[in-house]
All heavy atoms as TSV, in Angstrom:
chain	resi	resn	atom	element	x	y	z
A	1	MET	N	N	0.843	-1.183	-0.039
A	1	MET	CA	C	-0.051	0.079	-0.017
A	1	MET	C	C	0.837	1.235	0.037
A	1	MET	O	O	0.631	2.126	-0.733
A	1	MET	CB	C	-0.920	-0.033	1.239
A	1	MET	CG	C	-1.910	1.096	1.330
A	1	MET	SD	S	-3.208	0.969	0.067
A	1	MET	CE	C	-3.955	-0.580	0.517
A	2	LEU	N	N	1.828	1.284	0.947
A	2	LEU	CA	C	2.743	2.466	0.972
A	2	LEU	C	C	3.485	2.606	-0.268
A	2	LEU	O	O	3.643	3.720	-0.761
A	2	LEU	CB	C	3.697	2.338	2.148
A	2	LEU	CG	C	4.631	3.459	2.414
A	2	LEU	CD1	C	3.948	4.788	2.644
A	2	LEU	CD2	C	5.521	3.172	3.660
A	3	ALA	N	N	4.023	1.520	-0.727
A	3	ALA	CA	C	4.819	1.564	-2.094
A	3	ALA	C	C	3.974	2.192	-3.169
A	3	ALA	O	O	4.394	2.962	-3.943
A	3	ALA	CB	C	5.372	0.277	-2.476
A	4	ARG	N	N	2.703	1.705	-3.185
A	4	ARG	CA	C	1.766	2.069	-4.349
A	4	ARG	C	C	1.575	3.591	-4.223
A	4	ARG	O	O	1.625	4.223	-5.329
A	4	ARG	CB	C	0.517	1.346	-4.353
A	4	ARG	CG	C	-0.362	1.605	-5.557
A	4	ARG	CD	C	-1.727	0.764	-5.392
A	4	ARG	NE	N	-2.479	0.985	-4.310
A	4	ARG	CZ	C	-3.177	2.033	-3.976
A	4	ARG	NH1	N	-3.308	3.056	-4.828
A	4	ARG	NH2	N	-4.030	2.083	-2.826
A	5	LEU	N	N	1.161	4.055	-3.072
A	5	LEU	CA	C	0.987	5.439	-2.918
A	5	LEU	C	C	2.137	6.314	-3.250
A	5	LEU	O	O	2.115	7.431	-3.860
A	5	LEU	CB	C	0.425	5.778	-1.497
A	5	LEU	CG	C	-0.974	5.183	-1.204
A	5	LEU	CD1	C	-1.309	5.274	0.255
A	5	LEU	CD2	C	-2.043	5.913	-2.047
A	6	ARG	N	N	3.323	5.907	-2.740
A	6	ARG	CA	C	4.490	6.594	-3.068
A	6	ARG	C	C	4.763	6.666	-4.483
A	6	ARG	O	O	5.167	7.698	-5.103
A	6	ARG	CB	C	5.773	6.038	-2.275
A	6	ARG	CG	C	7.036	6.871	-2.274
A	6	ARG	CD	C	8.125	6.128	-1.406
A	6	ARG	NE	N	8.447	4.876	-1.880
A	6	ARG	CZ	C	9.288	4.659	-2.814
A	6	ARG	NH1	N	9.900	5.715	-3.469
A	6	ARG	NH2	N	9.583	3.302	-3.124
A	7	ALA	N	N	4.517	5.433	-5.216
A	7	ALA	CA	C	4.915	5.465	-6.582
A	7	ALA	C	C	3.947	6.214	-7.402
A	7	ALA	O	O	4.222	6.861	-8.400
A	7	ALA	CB	C	4.829	3.948	-7.075
A	8	GLU	N	N	2.675	6.339	-7.026
A	8	GLU	CA	C	1.665	7.111	-7.748
A	8	GLU	C	C	2.112	8.603	-7.741
A	8	GLU	O	O	1.648	9.298	-8.676
A	8	GLU	CB	C	0.177	6.991	-7.104
A	8	GLU	CG	C	-0.347	5.701	-7.323
A	8	GLU	CD	C	-1.615	5.491	-6.645
A	8	GLU	OE1	O	-2.005	6.359	-5.731
A	8	GLU	OE2	O	-2.354	4.443	-6.730
A	9	ARG	N	N	2.746	9.021	-6.745
A	9	ARG	CA	C	3.088	10.470	-6.617
A	9	ARG	C	C	4.599	10.655	-7.258
A	9	ARG	O	O	4.990	11.738	-7.422
A	9	ARG	CB	C	3.123	10.926	-5.180
A	9	ARG	CG	C	1.647	11.132	-4.803
A	9	ARG	CD	C	1.495	11.020	-3.311
A	9	ARG	NE	N	0.094	11.257	-2.877
A	9	ARG	CZ	C	-0.846	10.385	-2.860
A	9	ARG	NH1	N	-0.552	9.109	-3.362
A	9	ARG	NH2	N	-2.069	10.559	-2.551
A	10	GLY	N	N	5.200	9.542	-7.499
A	10	GLY	CA	C	6.573	9.636	-8.017
A	10	GLY	C	C	7.515	10.093	-7.091
A	10	GLY	O	O	8.533	10.788	-7.425
A	11	TRP	N	N	7.341	9.790	-5.749
A	11	TRP	CA	C	8.186	10.370	-4.731
A	11	TRP	C	C	9.217	9.360	-4.430
A	11	TRP	O	O	9.039	8.115	-4.374
A	11	TRP	CB	C	7.424	10.613	-3.410
A	11	TRP	CG	C	6.513	11.794	-3.505
A	11	TRP	CD1	C	6.379	12.750	-4.352
A	11	TRP	CD2	C	5.411	12.049	-2.430
A	11	TRP	NE1	N	5.436	13.568	-4.085
A	11	TRP	CE2	C	4.861	13.149	-2.849
A	11	TRP	CE3	C	5.037	11.433	-1.339
A	11	TRP	CZ2	C	3.819	13.694	-2.130
A	11	TRP	CZ3	C	4.002	12.024	-0.568
A	11	TRP	CH2	C	3.358	13.123	-1.047
A	12	THR	N	N	10.437	9.765	-4.167
A	12	THR	CA	C	11.507	8.972	-3.530
A	12	THR	C	C	11.204	8.885	-2.068
A	12	THR	O	O	10.478	9.497	-1.502
A	12	THR	CB	C	12.917	9.656	-3.835
A	12	THR	OG1	O	12.915	10.872	-3.181
A	12	THR	CG2	C	13.127	9.938	-5.258
A	13	PHE	N	N	12.027	8.011	-1.444
A	13	PHE	CA	C	12.015	7.865	-0.039
A	13	PHE	C	C	12.342	9.252	0.639
A	13	PHE	O	O	11.722	9.611	1.698
A	13	PHE	CB	C	12.872	6.834	0.598
A	13	PHE	CG	C	12.394	5.478	0.280
A	13	PHE	CD1	C	12.994	4.638	-0.655
A	13	PHE	CD2	C	11.210	4.945	0.944
A	13	PHE	CE1	C	12.461	3.311	-0.756
A	13	PHE	CE2	C	10.673	3.729	0.721
A	13	PHE	CZ	C	11.260	2.944	-0.141
A	14	ASP	N	N	13.317	9.919	0.129
A	14	ASP	CA	C	13.715	11.243	0.611
A	14	ASP	C	C	12.539	12.181	0.509
A	14	ASP	O	O	12.356	13.119	1.476
A	14	ASP	CB	C	14.927	11.790	-0.124
A	14	ASP	CG	C	16.256	11.111	0.420
A	14	ASP	OD1	O	16.336	10.750	1.449
A	14	ASP	OD2	O	17.051	10.906	-0.561
A	15	GLU	N	N	11.980	12.268	-0.516
A	15	GLU	CA	C	10.713	13.213	-0.761
A	15	GLU	C	C	9.549	12.878	0.198
A	15	GLU	O	O	9.035	13.667	0.812
A	15	GLU	CB	C	10.295	13.187	-2.152
A	15	GLU	CG	C	11.182	13.819	-3.196
A	15	GLU	CD	C	10.845	13.554	-4.614
A	15	GLU	OE1	O	10.482	12.500	-4.914
A	15	GLU	OE2	O	11.056	14.468	-5.378
A	16	LEU	N	N	9.270	11.486	0.268
A	16	LEU	CA	C	8.257	11.117	1.333
A	16	LEU	C	C	8.656	11.524	2.739
A	16	LEU	O	O	7.855	11.955	3.545
A	16	LEU	CB	C	7.997	9.613	1.160
A	16	LEU	CG	C	7.043	9.091	2.244
A	16	LEU	CD1	C	5.708	9.756	2.182
A	16	LEU	CD2	C	6.834	7.607	1.880
A	17	ALA	N	N	9.960	11.367	3.092
A	17	ALA	CA	C	10.372	11.764	4.379
A	17	ALA	C	C	10.226	13.254	4.601
A	17	ALA	O	O	9.763	13.649	5.635
A	17	ALA	CB	C	11.876	11.390	4.490
A	18	ASP	N	N	10.536	14.086	3.656
A	18	ASP	CA	C	10.302	15.547	3.627
A	18	ASP	C	C	8.732	15.850	3.899
A	18	ASP	O	O	8.407	16.699	4.650
A	18	ASP	CB	C	10.772	16.170	2.388
A	18	ASP	CG	C	12.362	16.326	2.348
A	18	ASP	OD1	O	12.995	16.004	3.390
A	18	ASP	OD2	O	12.753	16.536	1.209
A	19	HIS	N	N	7.972	15.170	3.129
A	19	HIS	CA	C	6.425	15.384	3.254
A	19	HIS	C	C	5.839	14.982	4.565
A	19	HIS	O	O	4.863	15.657	5.032
A	19	HIS	CB	C	5.663	14.783	2.027
A	19	HIS	CG	C	5.992	15.417	0.721
A	19	HIS	ND1	N	5.330	16.594	0.332
A	19	HIS	CD2	C	6.684	15.026	-0.376
A	19	HIS	CE1	C	5.782	16.962	-0.859
A	19	HIS	NE2	N	6.561	15.977	-1.304
A	20	SER	N	N	6.284	13.803	5.026
A	20	SER	CA	C	5.675	13.270	6.151
A	20	SER	C	C	6.330	13.591	7.516
A	20	SER	O	O	5.793	13.485	8.581
A	20	SER	CB	C	5.674	11.800	6.051
A	20	SER	OG	O	7.130	11.205	6.121
A	21	GLY	N	N	7.662	13.989	7.537
A	21	GLY	CA	C	8.324	14.317	8.770
A	21	GLY	C	C	8.979	13.118	9.355
A	21	GLY	O	O	9.427	13.106	10.528
A	22	LEU	N	N	8.795	11.944	8.634
A	22	LEU	CA	C	9.320	10.662	9.247
A	22	LEU	C	C	10.756	10.466	8.579
A	22	LEU	O	O	11.097	10.971	7.568
A	22	LEU	CB	C	8.484	9.547	8.803
A	22	LEU	CG	C	6.918	9.672	9.300
A	22	LEU	CD1	C	5.952	8.552	8.696
A	22	LEU	CD2	C	6.996	9.481	10.736
A	23	ALA	N	N	11.487	9.551	9.255
A	23	ALA	CA	C	12.817	9.278	8.968
A	23	ALA	C	C	12.808	8.339	7.659
A	23	ALA	O	O	11.939	7.514	7.541
A	23	ALA	CB	C	13.500	8.591	10.141
A	24	ARG	N	N	13.642	8.690	6.833
A	24	ARG	CA	C	13.876	7.868	5.543
A	24	ARG	C	C	14.006	6.298	5.843
A	24	ARG	O	O	13.451	5.582	5.227
A	24	ARG	CB	C	15.036	8.338	4.759
A	24	ARG	CG	C	15.339	7.700	3.383
A	24	ARG	CD	C	16.556	8.258	2.845
A	24	ARG	NE	N	16.764	7.673	1.501
A	24	ARG	CZ	C	17.521	6.454	1.341
A	24	ARG	NH1	N	18.111	5.899	2.331
A	24	ARG	NH2	N	17.704	6.115	0.149
A	25	ARG	N	N	14.830	6.001	6.892
A	25	ARG	CA	C	15.068	4.590	7.201
A	25	ARG	C	C	13.706	4.011	7.658
A	25	ARG	O	O	13.489	2.765	7.348
A	25	ARG	CB	C	16.180	4.492	8.349
A	25	ARG	CG	C	16.470	3.205	8.737
A	25	ARG	CD	C	17.391	2.400	7.862
A	25	ARG	NE	N	16.766	1.600	7.017
A	25	ARG	CZ	C	17.183	1.019	5.910
A	25	ARG	NH1	N	18.389	1.254	5.508
A	25	ARG	NH2	N	16.521	0.256	5.073
A	26	THR	N	N	13.021	4.679	8.473
A	26	THR	CA	C	11.686	4.196	8.911
A	26	THR	C	C	10.737	3.827	7.621
A	26	THR	O	O	10.212	2.809	7.661
A	26	THR	CB	C	10.852	5.266	9.812
A	26	THR	OG1	O	11.740	5.357	10.865
A	26	THR	CG2	C	9.582	4.808	10.189
A	27	LEU	N	N	10.684	4.689	6.708
A	27	LEU	CA	C	9.811	4.535	5.558
A	27	LEU	C	C	10.310	3.342	4.801
A	27	LEU	O	O	9.553	2.612	4.276
A	27	LEU	CB	C	9.763	5.882	4.770
A	27	LEU	CG	C	9.230	6.975	5.356
A	27	LEU	CD1	C	9.639	8.235	4.763
A	27	LEU	CD2	C	7.764	6.870	5.655
A	28	ILE	N	N	11.600	3.226	4.599
A	28	ILE	CA	C	12.157	2.062	3.798
A	28	ILE	C	C	11.716	0.770	4.555
A	28	ILE	O	O	11.289	-0.213	3.941
A	28	ILE	CB	C	13.624	2.189	3.698
A	28	ILE	CG1	C	14.054	3.308	2.741
A	28	ILE	CG2	C	14.300	0.848	3.180
A	28	ILE	CD1	C	15.484	3.766	2.736
A	29	ASP	N	N	11.916	0.733	5.870
A	29	ASP	CA	C	11.624	-0.388	6.710
A	29	ASP	C	C	10.181	-0.764	6.693
A	29	ASP	O	O	9.626	-2.014	6.498
A	29	ASP	CB	C	12.114	-0.255	8.053
A	29	ASP	CG	C	13.494	-0.358	8.255
A	29	ASP	OD1	O	14.327	-0.828	7.339
A	29	ASP	OD2	O	14.130	-0.036	9.363
A	30	LEU	N	N	9.298	0.203	6.620
A	30	LEU	CA	C	7.818	0.054	6.591
A	30	LEU	C	C	7.512	-0.560	5.259
A	30	LEU	O	O	6.735	-1.580	5.179
A	30	LEU	CB	C	7.066	1.218	6.777
A	30	LEU	CG	C	6.973	1.901	8.194
A	30	LEU	CD1	C	6.398	3.307	8.188
A	30	LEU	CD2	C	6.118	0.863	9.070
A	31	GLU	N	N	8.068	-0.161	4.205
A	31	GLU	CA	C	7.635	-0.393	2.796
A	31	GLU	C	C	8.125	-1.824	2.574
A	31	GLU	O	O	7.530	-2.571	1.762
A	31	GLU	CB	C	8.165	0.558	1.804
A	31	GLU	CG	C	7.570	0.317	0.419
A	31	GLU	CD	C	7.999	1.516	-0.547
A	31	GLU	OE1	O	7.710	2.641	-0.233
A	31	GLU	OE2	O	8.583	1.150	-1.554
A	32	HIS	N	N	9.214	-2.212	3.091
A	32	HIS	CA	C	9.841	-3.512	2.857
A	32	HIS	C	C	9.415	-4.580	4.036
A	32	HIS	O	O	9.893	-5.683	3.822
A	32	HIS	CB	C	11.326	-3.365	2.736
A	32	HIS	CG	C	11.852	-2.673	1.645
A	32	HIS	ND1	N	13.088	-2.903	1.038
A	32	HIS	CD2	C	11.247	-1.706	0.929
A	32	HIS	CE1	C	13.210	-1.958	0.002
A	32	HIS	NE2	N	12.173	-1.325	-0.079
A	33	GLY	N	N	8.430	-4.196	4.814
A	33	GLY	CA	C	7.995	-5.092	5.743
A	33	GLY	C	C	8.922	-5.467	6.888
A	33	GLY	O	O	8.658	-6.514	7.501
A	34	ARG	N	N	9.851	-4.801	7.127
A	34	ARG	CA	C	10.884	-5.079	8.275
A	34	ARG	C	C	10.414	-4.512	9.604
A	34	ARG	O	O	10.781	-4.776	10.683
A	34	ARG	CB	C	12.158	-4.570	7.978
A	34	ARG	CG	C	12.851	-5.258	6.781
A	34	ARG	CD	C	14.296	-4.857	6.654
A	34	ARG	NE	N	14.551	-3.563	5.922
A	34	ARG	CZ	C	14.744	-3.324	4.692
A	34	ARG	NH1	N	14.874	-4.410	3.940
A	34	ARG	NH2	N	14.980	-2.095	4.290
A	35	THR	N	N	9.324	-3.631	9.523
A	35	THR	CA	C	8.717	-3.198	10.807
A	35	THR	C	C	7.237	-2.938	10.607
A	35	THR	O	O	6.824	-2.743	9.255
A	35	THR	CB	C	9.501	-1.910	11.282
A	35	THR	OG1	O	8.909	-1.535	12.574
A	35	THR	CG2	C	9.252	-0.726	10.367
A	36	THR	N	N	6.467	-2.964	11.569
A	36	THR	CA	C	4.922	-2.609	11.366
A	36	THR	C	C	4.696	-1.183	11.660
A	36	THR	O	O	3.620	-0.757	11.258
A	36	THR	CB	C	4.167	-3.438	12.250
A	36	THR	OG1	O	4.557	-3.307	13.622
A	36	THR	CG2	C	4.253	-4.893	11.858
A	37	GLY	N	N	5.572	-0.403	12.448
A	37	GLY	CA	C	5.309	0.953	12.641
A	37	GLY	C	C	4.329	1.147	13.786
A	37	GLY	O	O	3.690	0.198	14.248
A	38	SER	N	N	4.252	2.359	14.265
A	38	SER	CA	C	3.357	2.703	15.358
A	38	SER	C	C	2.156	3.468	14.612
A	38	SER	O	O	2.090	3.751	13.602
A	38	SER	CB	C	4.063	3.748	16.297
A	38	SER	OG	O	4.244	5.051	15.559
A	39	VAL	N	N	1.137	3.497	15.563
A	39	VAL	CA	C	-0.156	4.164	15.142
A	39	VAL	C	C	0.304	5.668	14.731
A	39	VAL	O	O	-0.319	6.208	13.720
A	39	VAL	CB	C	-1.073	4.232	16.263
A	39	VAL	CG1	C	-2.321	5.143	15.842
A	39	VAL	CG2	C	-1.680	2.762	16.325
A	40	THR	N	N	1.210	6.269	15.505
A	40	THR	CA	C	1.599	7.682	15.180
A	40	THR	C	C	2.273	7.721	13.782
A	40	THR	O	O	1.819	8.643	12.942
A	40	THR	CB	C	2.522	8.131	16.333
A	40	THR	OG1	O	1.868	8.018	17.549
A	40	THR	CG2	C	2.970	9.613	16.056
A	41	THR	N	N	2.977	6.741	13.486
A	41	THR	CA	C	3.684	6.694	12.113
A	41	THR	C	C	2.624	6.620	11.081
A	41	THR	O	O	2.595	7.413	10.046
A	41	THR	CB	C	4.604	5.624	12.064
A	41	THR	OG1	O	5.628	5.723	13.017
A	41	THR	CG2	C	5.215	5.435	10.623
A	42	TRP	N	N	1.751	5.680	11.185
A	42	TRP	CA	C	0.598	5.536	10.172
A	42	TRP	C	C	-0.265	6.666	10.019
A	42	TRP	O	O	-0.757	7.025	9.064
A	42	TRP	CB	C	-0.050	4.223	10.481
A	42	TRP	CG	C	0.796	3.001	10.156
A	42	TRP	CD1	C	1.224	2.146	11.134
A	42	TRP	CD2	C	1.396	2.539	8.965
A	42	TRP	NE1	N	1.986	1.136	10.550
A	42	TRP	CE2	C	2.076	1.428	9.223
A	42	TRP	CE3	C	1.204	3.015	7.567
A	42	TRP	CZ2	C	2.711	0.747	8.233
A	42	TRP	CZ3	C	1.990	2.373	6.595
A	42	TRP	CH2	C	2.653	1.175	6.982
A	43	HIS	N	N	-0.468	7.323	11.191
A	43	HIS	CA	C	-1.254	8.560	11.274
A	43	HIS	C	C	-0.716	9.718	10.417
A	43	HIS	O	O	-1.343	10.222	9.498
A	43	HIS	CB	C	-1.584	9.027	12.663
A	43	HIS	CG	C	-2.452	10.205	12.855
A	43	HIS	ND1	N	-1.966	11.404	13.086
A	43	HIS	CD2	C	-3.742	10.282	12.690
A	43	HIS	CE1	C	-2.938	12.316	13.141
A	43	HIS	NE2	N	-4.043	11.649	13.034
A	44	ALA	N	N	0.661	9.832	10.541
A	44	ALA	CA	C	1.467	10.790	9.817
A	44	ALA	C	C	1.348	10.480	8.351
A	44	ALA	O	O	1.067	11.349	7.517
A	44	ALA	CB	C	2.873	10.853	10.255
A	45	LEU	N	N	1.482	9.222	7.944
A	45	LEU	CA	C	1.428	8.802	6.525
A	45	LEU	C	C	-0.020	9.034	6.074
A	45	LEU	O	O	-0.190	9.466	4.802
A	45	LEU	CB	C	1.799	7.334	6.460
A	45	LEU	CG	C	3.319	7.274	6.617
A	45	LEU	CD1	C	3.661	5.738	6.799
A	45	LEU	CD2	C	4.019	7.865	5.422
A	46	ALA	N	N	-1.017	8.747	6.781
A	46	ALA	CA	C	-2.387	8.933	6.300
A	46	ALA	C	C	-2.666	10.391	5.953
A	46	ALA	O	O	-3.294	10.625	4.929
A	46	ALA	CB	C	-3.343	8.536	7.413
A	47	HIS	N	N	-2.068	11.377	6.778
A	47	HIS	CA	C	-2.220	12.744	6.606
A	47	HIS	C	C	-1.389	13.102	5.296
A	47	HIS	O	O	-1.944	13.944	4.450
A	47	HIS	CB	C	-1.847	13.594	7.710
A	47	HIS	CG	C	-2.987	13.747	8.751
A	47	HIS	ND1	N	-3.918	14.634	8.605
A	47	HIS	CD2	C	-3.087	13.043	9.950
A	47	HIS	CE1	C	-4.817	14.418	9.618
A	47	HIS	NE2	N	-4.304	13.576	10.439
A	48	THR	N	N	-0.261	12.629	5.306
A	48	THR	CA	C	0.588	12.966	4.047
A	48	THR	C	C	-0.040	12.513	2.745
A	48	THR	O	O	0.034	13.296	1.791
A	48	THR	CB	C	2.013	12.225	4.198
A	48	THR	OG1	O	2.656	12.532	5.375
A	48	THR	CG2	C	2.914	12.386	3.062
A	49	PHE	N	N	-0.667	11.331	2.753
A	49	PHE	CA	C	-1.346	10.982	1.386
A	49	PHE	C	C	-2.746	11.203	1.400
A	49	PHE	O	O	-3.389	10.937	0.369
A	49	PHE	CB	C	-1.159	9.449	1.407
A	49	PHE	CG	C	0.210	8.994	1.140
A	49	PHE	CD1	C	1.010	8.361	1.967
A	49	PHE	CD2	C	0.787	9.230	-0.234
A	49	PHE	CE1	C	2.322	7.820	1.704
A	49	PHE	CE2	C	2.090	8.858	-0.521
A	49	PHE	CZ	C	2.922	8.170	0.431
A	50	ASP	N	N	-3.279	11.973	2.402
A	50	ASP	CA	C	-4.576	12.351	2.452
A	50	ASP	C	C	-5.690	11.212	2.313
A	50	ASP	O	O	-6.460	11.244	1.406
A	50	ASP	CB	C	-4.893	13.507	1.367
A	50	ASP	CG	C	-6.327	14.163	1.634
A	50	ASP	OD1	O	-6.684	14.207	2.769
A	50	ASP	OD2	O	-6.928	14.613	0.706
A	51	VAL	N	N	-5.434	10.177	3.101
A	51	VAL	CA	C	-6.165	8.897	2.970
A	51	VAL	C	C	-6.612	8.632	4.533
A	51	VAL	O	O	-5.808	8.980	5.422
A	51	VAL	CB	C	-5.596	7.693	2.342
A	51	VAL	CG1	C	-5.256	7.970	0.921
A	51	VAL	CG2	C	-4.287	7.259	3.309
A	52	PRO	N	N	-7.734	7.908	4.772
A	52	PRO	CA	C	-8.007	7.580	6.094
A	52	PRO	C	C	-6.961	6.652	6.711
A	52	PRO	O	O	-6.451	5.737	5.922
A	52	PRO	CB	C	-9.451	6.861	5.988
A	52	PRO	CG	C	-9.940	7.147	4.601
A	52	PRO	CD	C	-8.732	7.385	3.790
A	53	ILE	N	N	-6.799	6.626	7.944
A	53	ILE	CA	C	-5.714	5.776	8.460
A	53	ILE	C	C	-6.114	4.317	8.223
A	53	ILE	O	O	-5.179	3.412	8.163
A	53	ILE	CB	C	-5.473	6.063	9.990
A	53	ILE	CG1	C	-4.187	5.429	10.502
A	53	ILE	CG2	C	-6.711	5.785	10.804
A	53	ILE	CD1	C	-3.782	5.786	11.996
A	54	GLU	N	N	-7.370	4.019	8.209
A	54	GLU	CA	C	-7.819	2.616	7.901
A	54	GLU	C	C	-7.350	2.086	6.615
A	54	GLU	O	O	-7.144	0.834	6.428
A	54	GLU	CB	C	-9.347	2.540	7.882
A	54	GLU	CG	C	-9.984	2.855	9.154
A	54	GLU	CD	C	-10.184	4.313	9.551
A	54	GLU	OE1	O	-9.980	5.099	8.504
A	54	GLU	OE2	O	-10.490	4.740	10.632
A	55	HIS	N	N	-6.909	2.961	5.702
A	55	HIS	CA	C	-6.340	2.634	4.278
A	55	HIS	C	C	-5.167	1.763	4.644
A	55	HIS	O	O	-4.856	0.893	3.894
A	55	HIS	CB	C	-6.024	3.957	3.608
A	55	HIS	CG	C	-5.893	3.756	2.174
A	55	HIS	ND1	N	-6.977	3.550	1.365
A	55	HIS	CD2	C	-4.773	3.821	1.451
A	55	HIS	CE1	C	-6.565	3.402	0.143
A	55	HIS	NE2	N	-5.302	3.671	0.176
A	56	PHE	N	N	-4.369	2.137	5.621
A	56	PHE	CA	C	-3.069	1.464	6.062
A	56	PHE	C	C	-3.431	0.223	7.071
A	56	PHE	O	O	-2.883	-0.775	6.742
A	56	PHE	CB	C	-2.092	2.401	6.628
A	56	PHE	CG	C	-1.571	3.359	5.691
A	56	PHE	CD1	C	-1.840	4.720	5.710
A	56	PHE	CD2	C	-0.743	3.017	4.508
A	56	PHE	CE1	C	-1.238	5.654	4.919
A	56	PHE	CE2	C	-0.259	3.896	3.660
A	56	PHE	CZ	C	-0.616	5.295	3.816
A	57	LEU	N	N	-4.139	0.585	8.039
A	57	LEU	CA	C	-4.365	-0.293	9.113
A	57	LEU	C	C	-5.100	-1.579	8.725
A	57	LEU	O	O	-4.806	-2.655	9.191
A	57	LEU	CB	C	-4.911	0.233	10.363
A	57	LEU	CG	C	-4.041	1.457	10.923
A	57	LEU	CD1	C	-4.699	1.910	12.211
A	57	LEU	CD2	C	-2.663	0.940	11.208
A	58	GLY	N	N	-5.979	-1.348	7.739
A	58	GLY	CA	C	-6.756	-2.571	7.229
A	58	GLY	C	C	-5.957	-3.435	6.695
A	58	GLY	O	O	-6.091	-4.792	6.746
A	59	ALA	N	N	-4.867	-3.097	5.882
A	59	ALA	CA	C	-4.043	-3.973	5.289
A	59	ALA	C	C	-3.041	-4.780	6.345
A	59	ALA	O	O	-2.764	-5.928	6.198
A	59	ALA	CB	C	-2.979	-3.184	4.331
A	60	LEU	N	N	-2.856	-4.104	7.445
A	60	LEU	CA	C	-2.071	-4.695	8.474
A	60	LEU	C	C	-2.971	-5.949	9.122
A	60	LEU	O	O	-2.467	-6.897	9.639
A	60	LEU	CB	C	-1.740	-3.731	9.554
A	60	LEU	CG	C	-0.578	-2.798	9.085
A	60	LEU	CD1	C	-0.332	-1.809	10.245
A	60	LEU	CD2	C	0.764	-3.560	8.742
A	61	CYS	N	N	-4.249	-5.686	9.207
A	61	CYS	CA	C	-5.181	-6.670	9.819
A	61	CYS	C	C	-5.414	-7.847	8.967
A	61	CYS	O	O	-5.951	-8.893	9.535
A	61	CYS	CB	C	-6.372	-5.896	10.240
A	61	CYS	SG	S	-6.081	-4.744	11.593
A	62	GLU	N	N	-5.248	-7.756	7.650
A	62	GLU	CA	C	-5.600	-8.936	6.858
A	62	GLU	C	C	-4.648	-10.132	7.159
A	62	GLU	O	O	-3.473	-9.919	7.471
A	62	GLU	CB	C	-5.365	-8.614	5.365
A	62	GLU	CG	C	-6.277	-7.512	4.729
A	62	GLU	CD	C	-6.020	-7.068	3.418
A	62	GLU	OE1	O	-5.055	-7.714	2.694
A	62	GLU	OE2	O	-6.569	-6.124	2.846
A	63	HIS	N	N	-5.370	-11.175	7.246
A	63	HIS	CA	C	-4.734	-12.512	7.452
A	63	HIS	C	C	-4.207	-12.606	8.956
A	63	HIS	O	O	-3.226	-13.361	9.242
A	63	HIS	CB	C	-3.602	-12.750	6.507
A	63	HIS	CG	C	-3.996	-12.616	5.070
A	63	HIS	ND1	N	-4.868	-13.417	4.490
A	63	HIS	CD2	C	-3.625	-11.739	4.125
A	63	HIS	CE1	C	-5.050	-13.032	3.302
A	63	HIS	NE2	N	-4.336	-11.945	3.014
A	64	HIS	N	N	-4.667	-11.669	9.829
A	64	HIS	CA	C	-4.247	-11.763	11.129
A	64	HIS	C	C	-5.261	-12.339	12.022
A	64	HIS	O	O	-6.451	-11.944	11.988
A	64	HIS	CB	C	-3.940	-10.283	11.774
A	64	HIS	CG	C	-3.533	-10.221	13.121
A	64	HIS	ND1	N	-4.442	-9.830	14.125
A	64	HIS	CD2	C	-2.343	-10.498	13.726
A	64	HIS	CE1	C	-3.834	-9.890	15.262
A	64	HIS	NE2	N	-2.562	-10.343	15.140
A	65	THR	N	N	-4.909	-13.311	12.804
A	65	THR	CA	C	-5.921	-13.870	13.778
A	65	THR	C	C	-5.722	-13.225	15.140
A	65	THR	O	O	-4.640	-13.279	15.656
A	65	THR	CB	C	-5.605	-15.482	13.947
A	65	THR	OG1	O	-5.620	-15.934	12.484
A	65	THR	CG2	C	-6.641	-16.073	14.812
A	66	PRO	N	N	-6.758	-12.602	15.736
A	66	PRO	CA	C	-6.684	-12.001	17.002
A	66	PRO	C	C	-6.301	-13.005	17.976
A	66	PRO	O	O	-6.616	-14.116	17.949
A	66	PRO	CB	C	-7.956	-11.471	17.267
A	66	PRO	CG	C	-8.753	-11.277	15.872
A	66	PRO	CD	C	-8.073	-12.413	15.045
A	67	PRO	N	N	-5.516	-12.589	19.140
A	67	PRO	CA	C	-5.228	-13.432	20.170
A	67	PRO	C	C	-6.279	-14.134	20.873
A	67	PRO	O	O	-7.512	-13.502	20.858
A	67	PRO	CB	C	-4.415	-12.548	21.236
A	67	PRO	CG	C	-4.091	-11.352	20.484
A	67	PRO	CD	C	-5.077	-11.260	19.228
A	68	GLY	N	N	-6.173	-15.380	21.221
A	68	GLY	CA	C	-7.317	-16.141	21.738
A	68	GLY	C	C	-8.464	-16.642	20.771
A	68	GLY	O	O	-9.426	-17.277	21.266
A	69	THR	N	N	-8.199	-16.314	19.414
A	69	THR	CA	C	-9.106	-16.887	18.619
A	69	THR	C	C	-8.613	-18.094	17.849
A	69	THR	O	O	-7.377	-18.132	17.506
A	69	THR	CB	C	-9.268	-15.877	17.389
A	69	THR	OG1	O	-9.776	-14.504	18.085
A	69	THR	CG2	C	-10.340	-16.282	16.334
A	70	ALA	N	N	-9.432	-19.122	17.826
A	70	ALA	CA	C	-8.919	-20.442	17.252
A	70	ALA	C	C	-8.702	-20.224	15.737
A	70	ALA	O	O	-9.493	-19.605	15.144
A	70	ALA	CB	C	-9.897	-21.540	17.494
A	71	ARG	N	N	-7.639	-20.804	15.289
A	71	ARG	CA	C	-7.360	-20.850	13.843
A	71	ARG	C	C	-8.165	-21.846	13.251
A	71	ARG	O	O	-8.352	-23.033	13.704
A	71	ARG	CB	C	-5.778	-20.944	13.594
A	71	ARG	CG	C	-5.063	-19.749	14.017
A	71	ARG	CD	C	-3.601	-20.003	13.811
A	71	ARG	NE	N	-2.729	-18.929	14.464
A	71	ARG	CZ	C	-2.251	-17.993	13.707
A	71	ARG	NH1	N	-2.492	-17.804	12.454
A	71	ARG	NH2	N	-1.442	-17.064	14.371
A	72	SER	N	N	-8.576	-21.694	11.921
A	72	SER	CA	C	-9.371	-22.587	11.181
A	72	SER	C	C	-8.450	-23.531	10.561
A	72	SER	O	O	-7.423	-23.290	10.081
A	72	SER	CB	C	-10.092	-21.882	9.921
A	72	SER	OG	O	-10.896	-20.838	10.497
């Protein structure tokens, strides 16, 4: 999701860092799945891309089984 939005705008990681106020390394790690980020981070990105935060968090919840829930 993050990669797609960044690509749609033609932004480099440096440009996204400038727009969002987030560290370039954080953005790279998020986009490559090396970290999940904090709610504050996703909130900043939602504002940067002018999308609801659910746009990002929904993708994080896909294929996730909540604790205490039996797996099928």
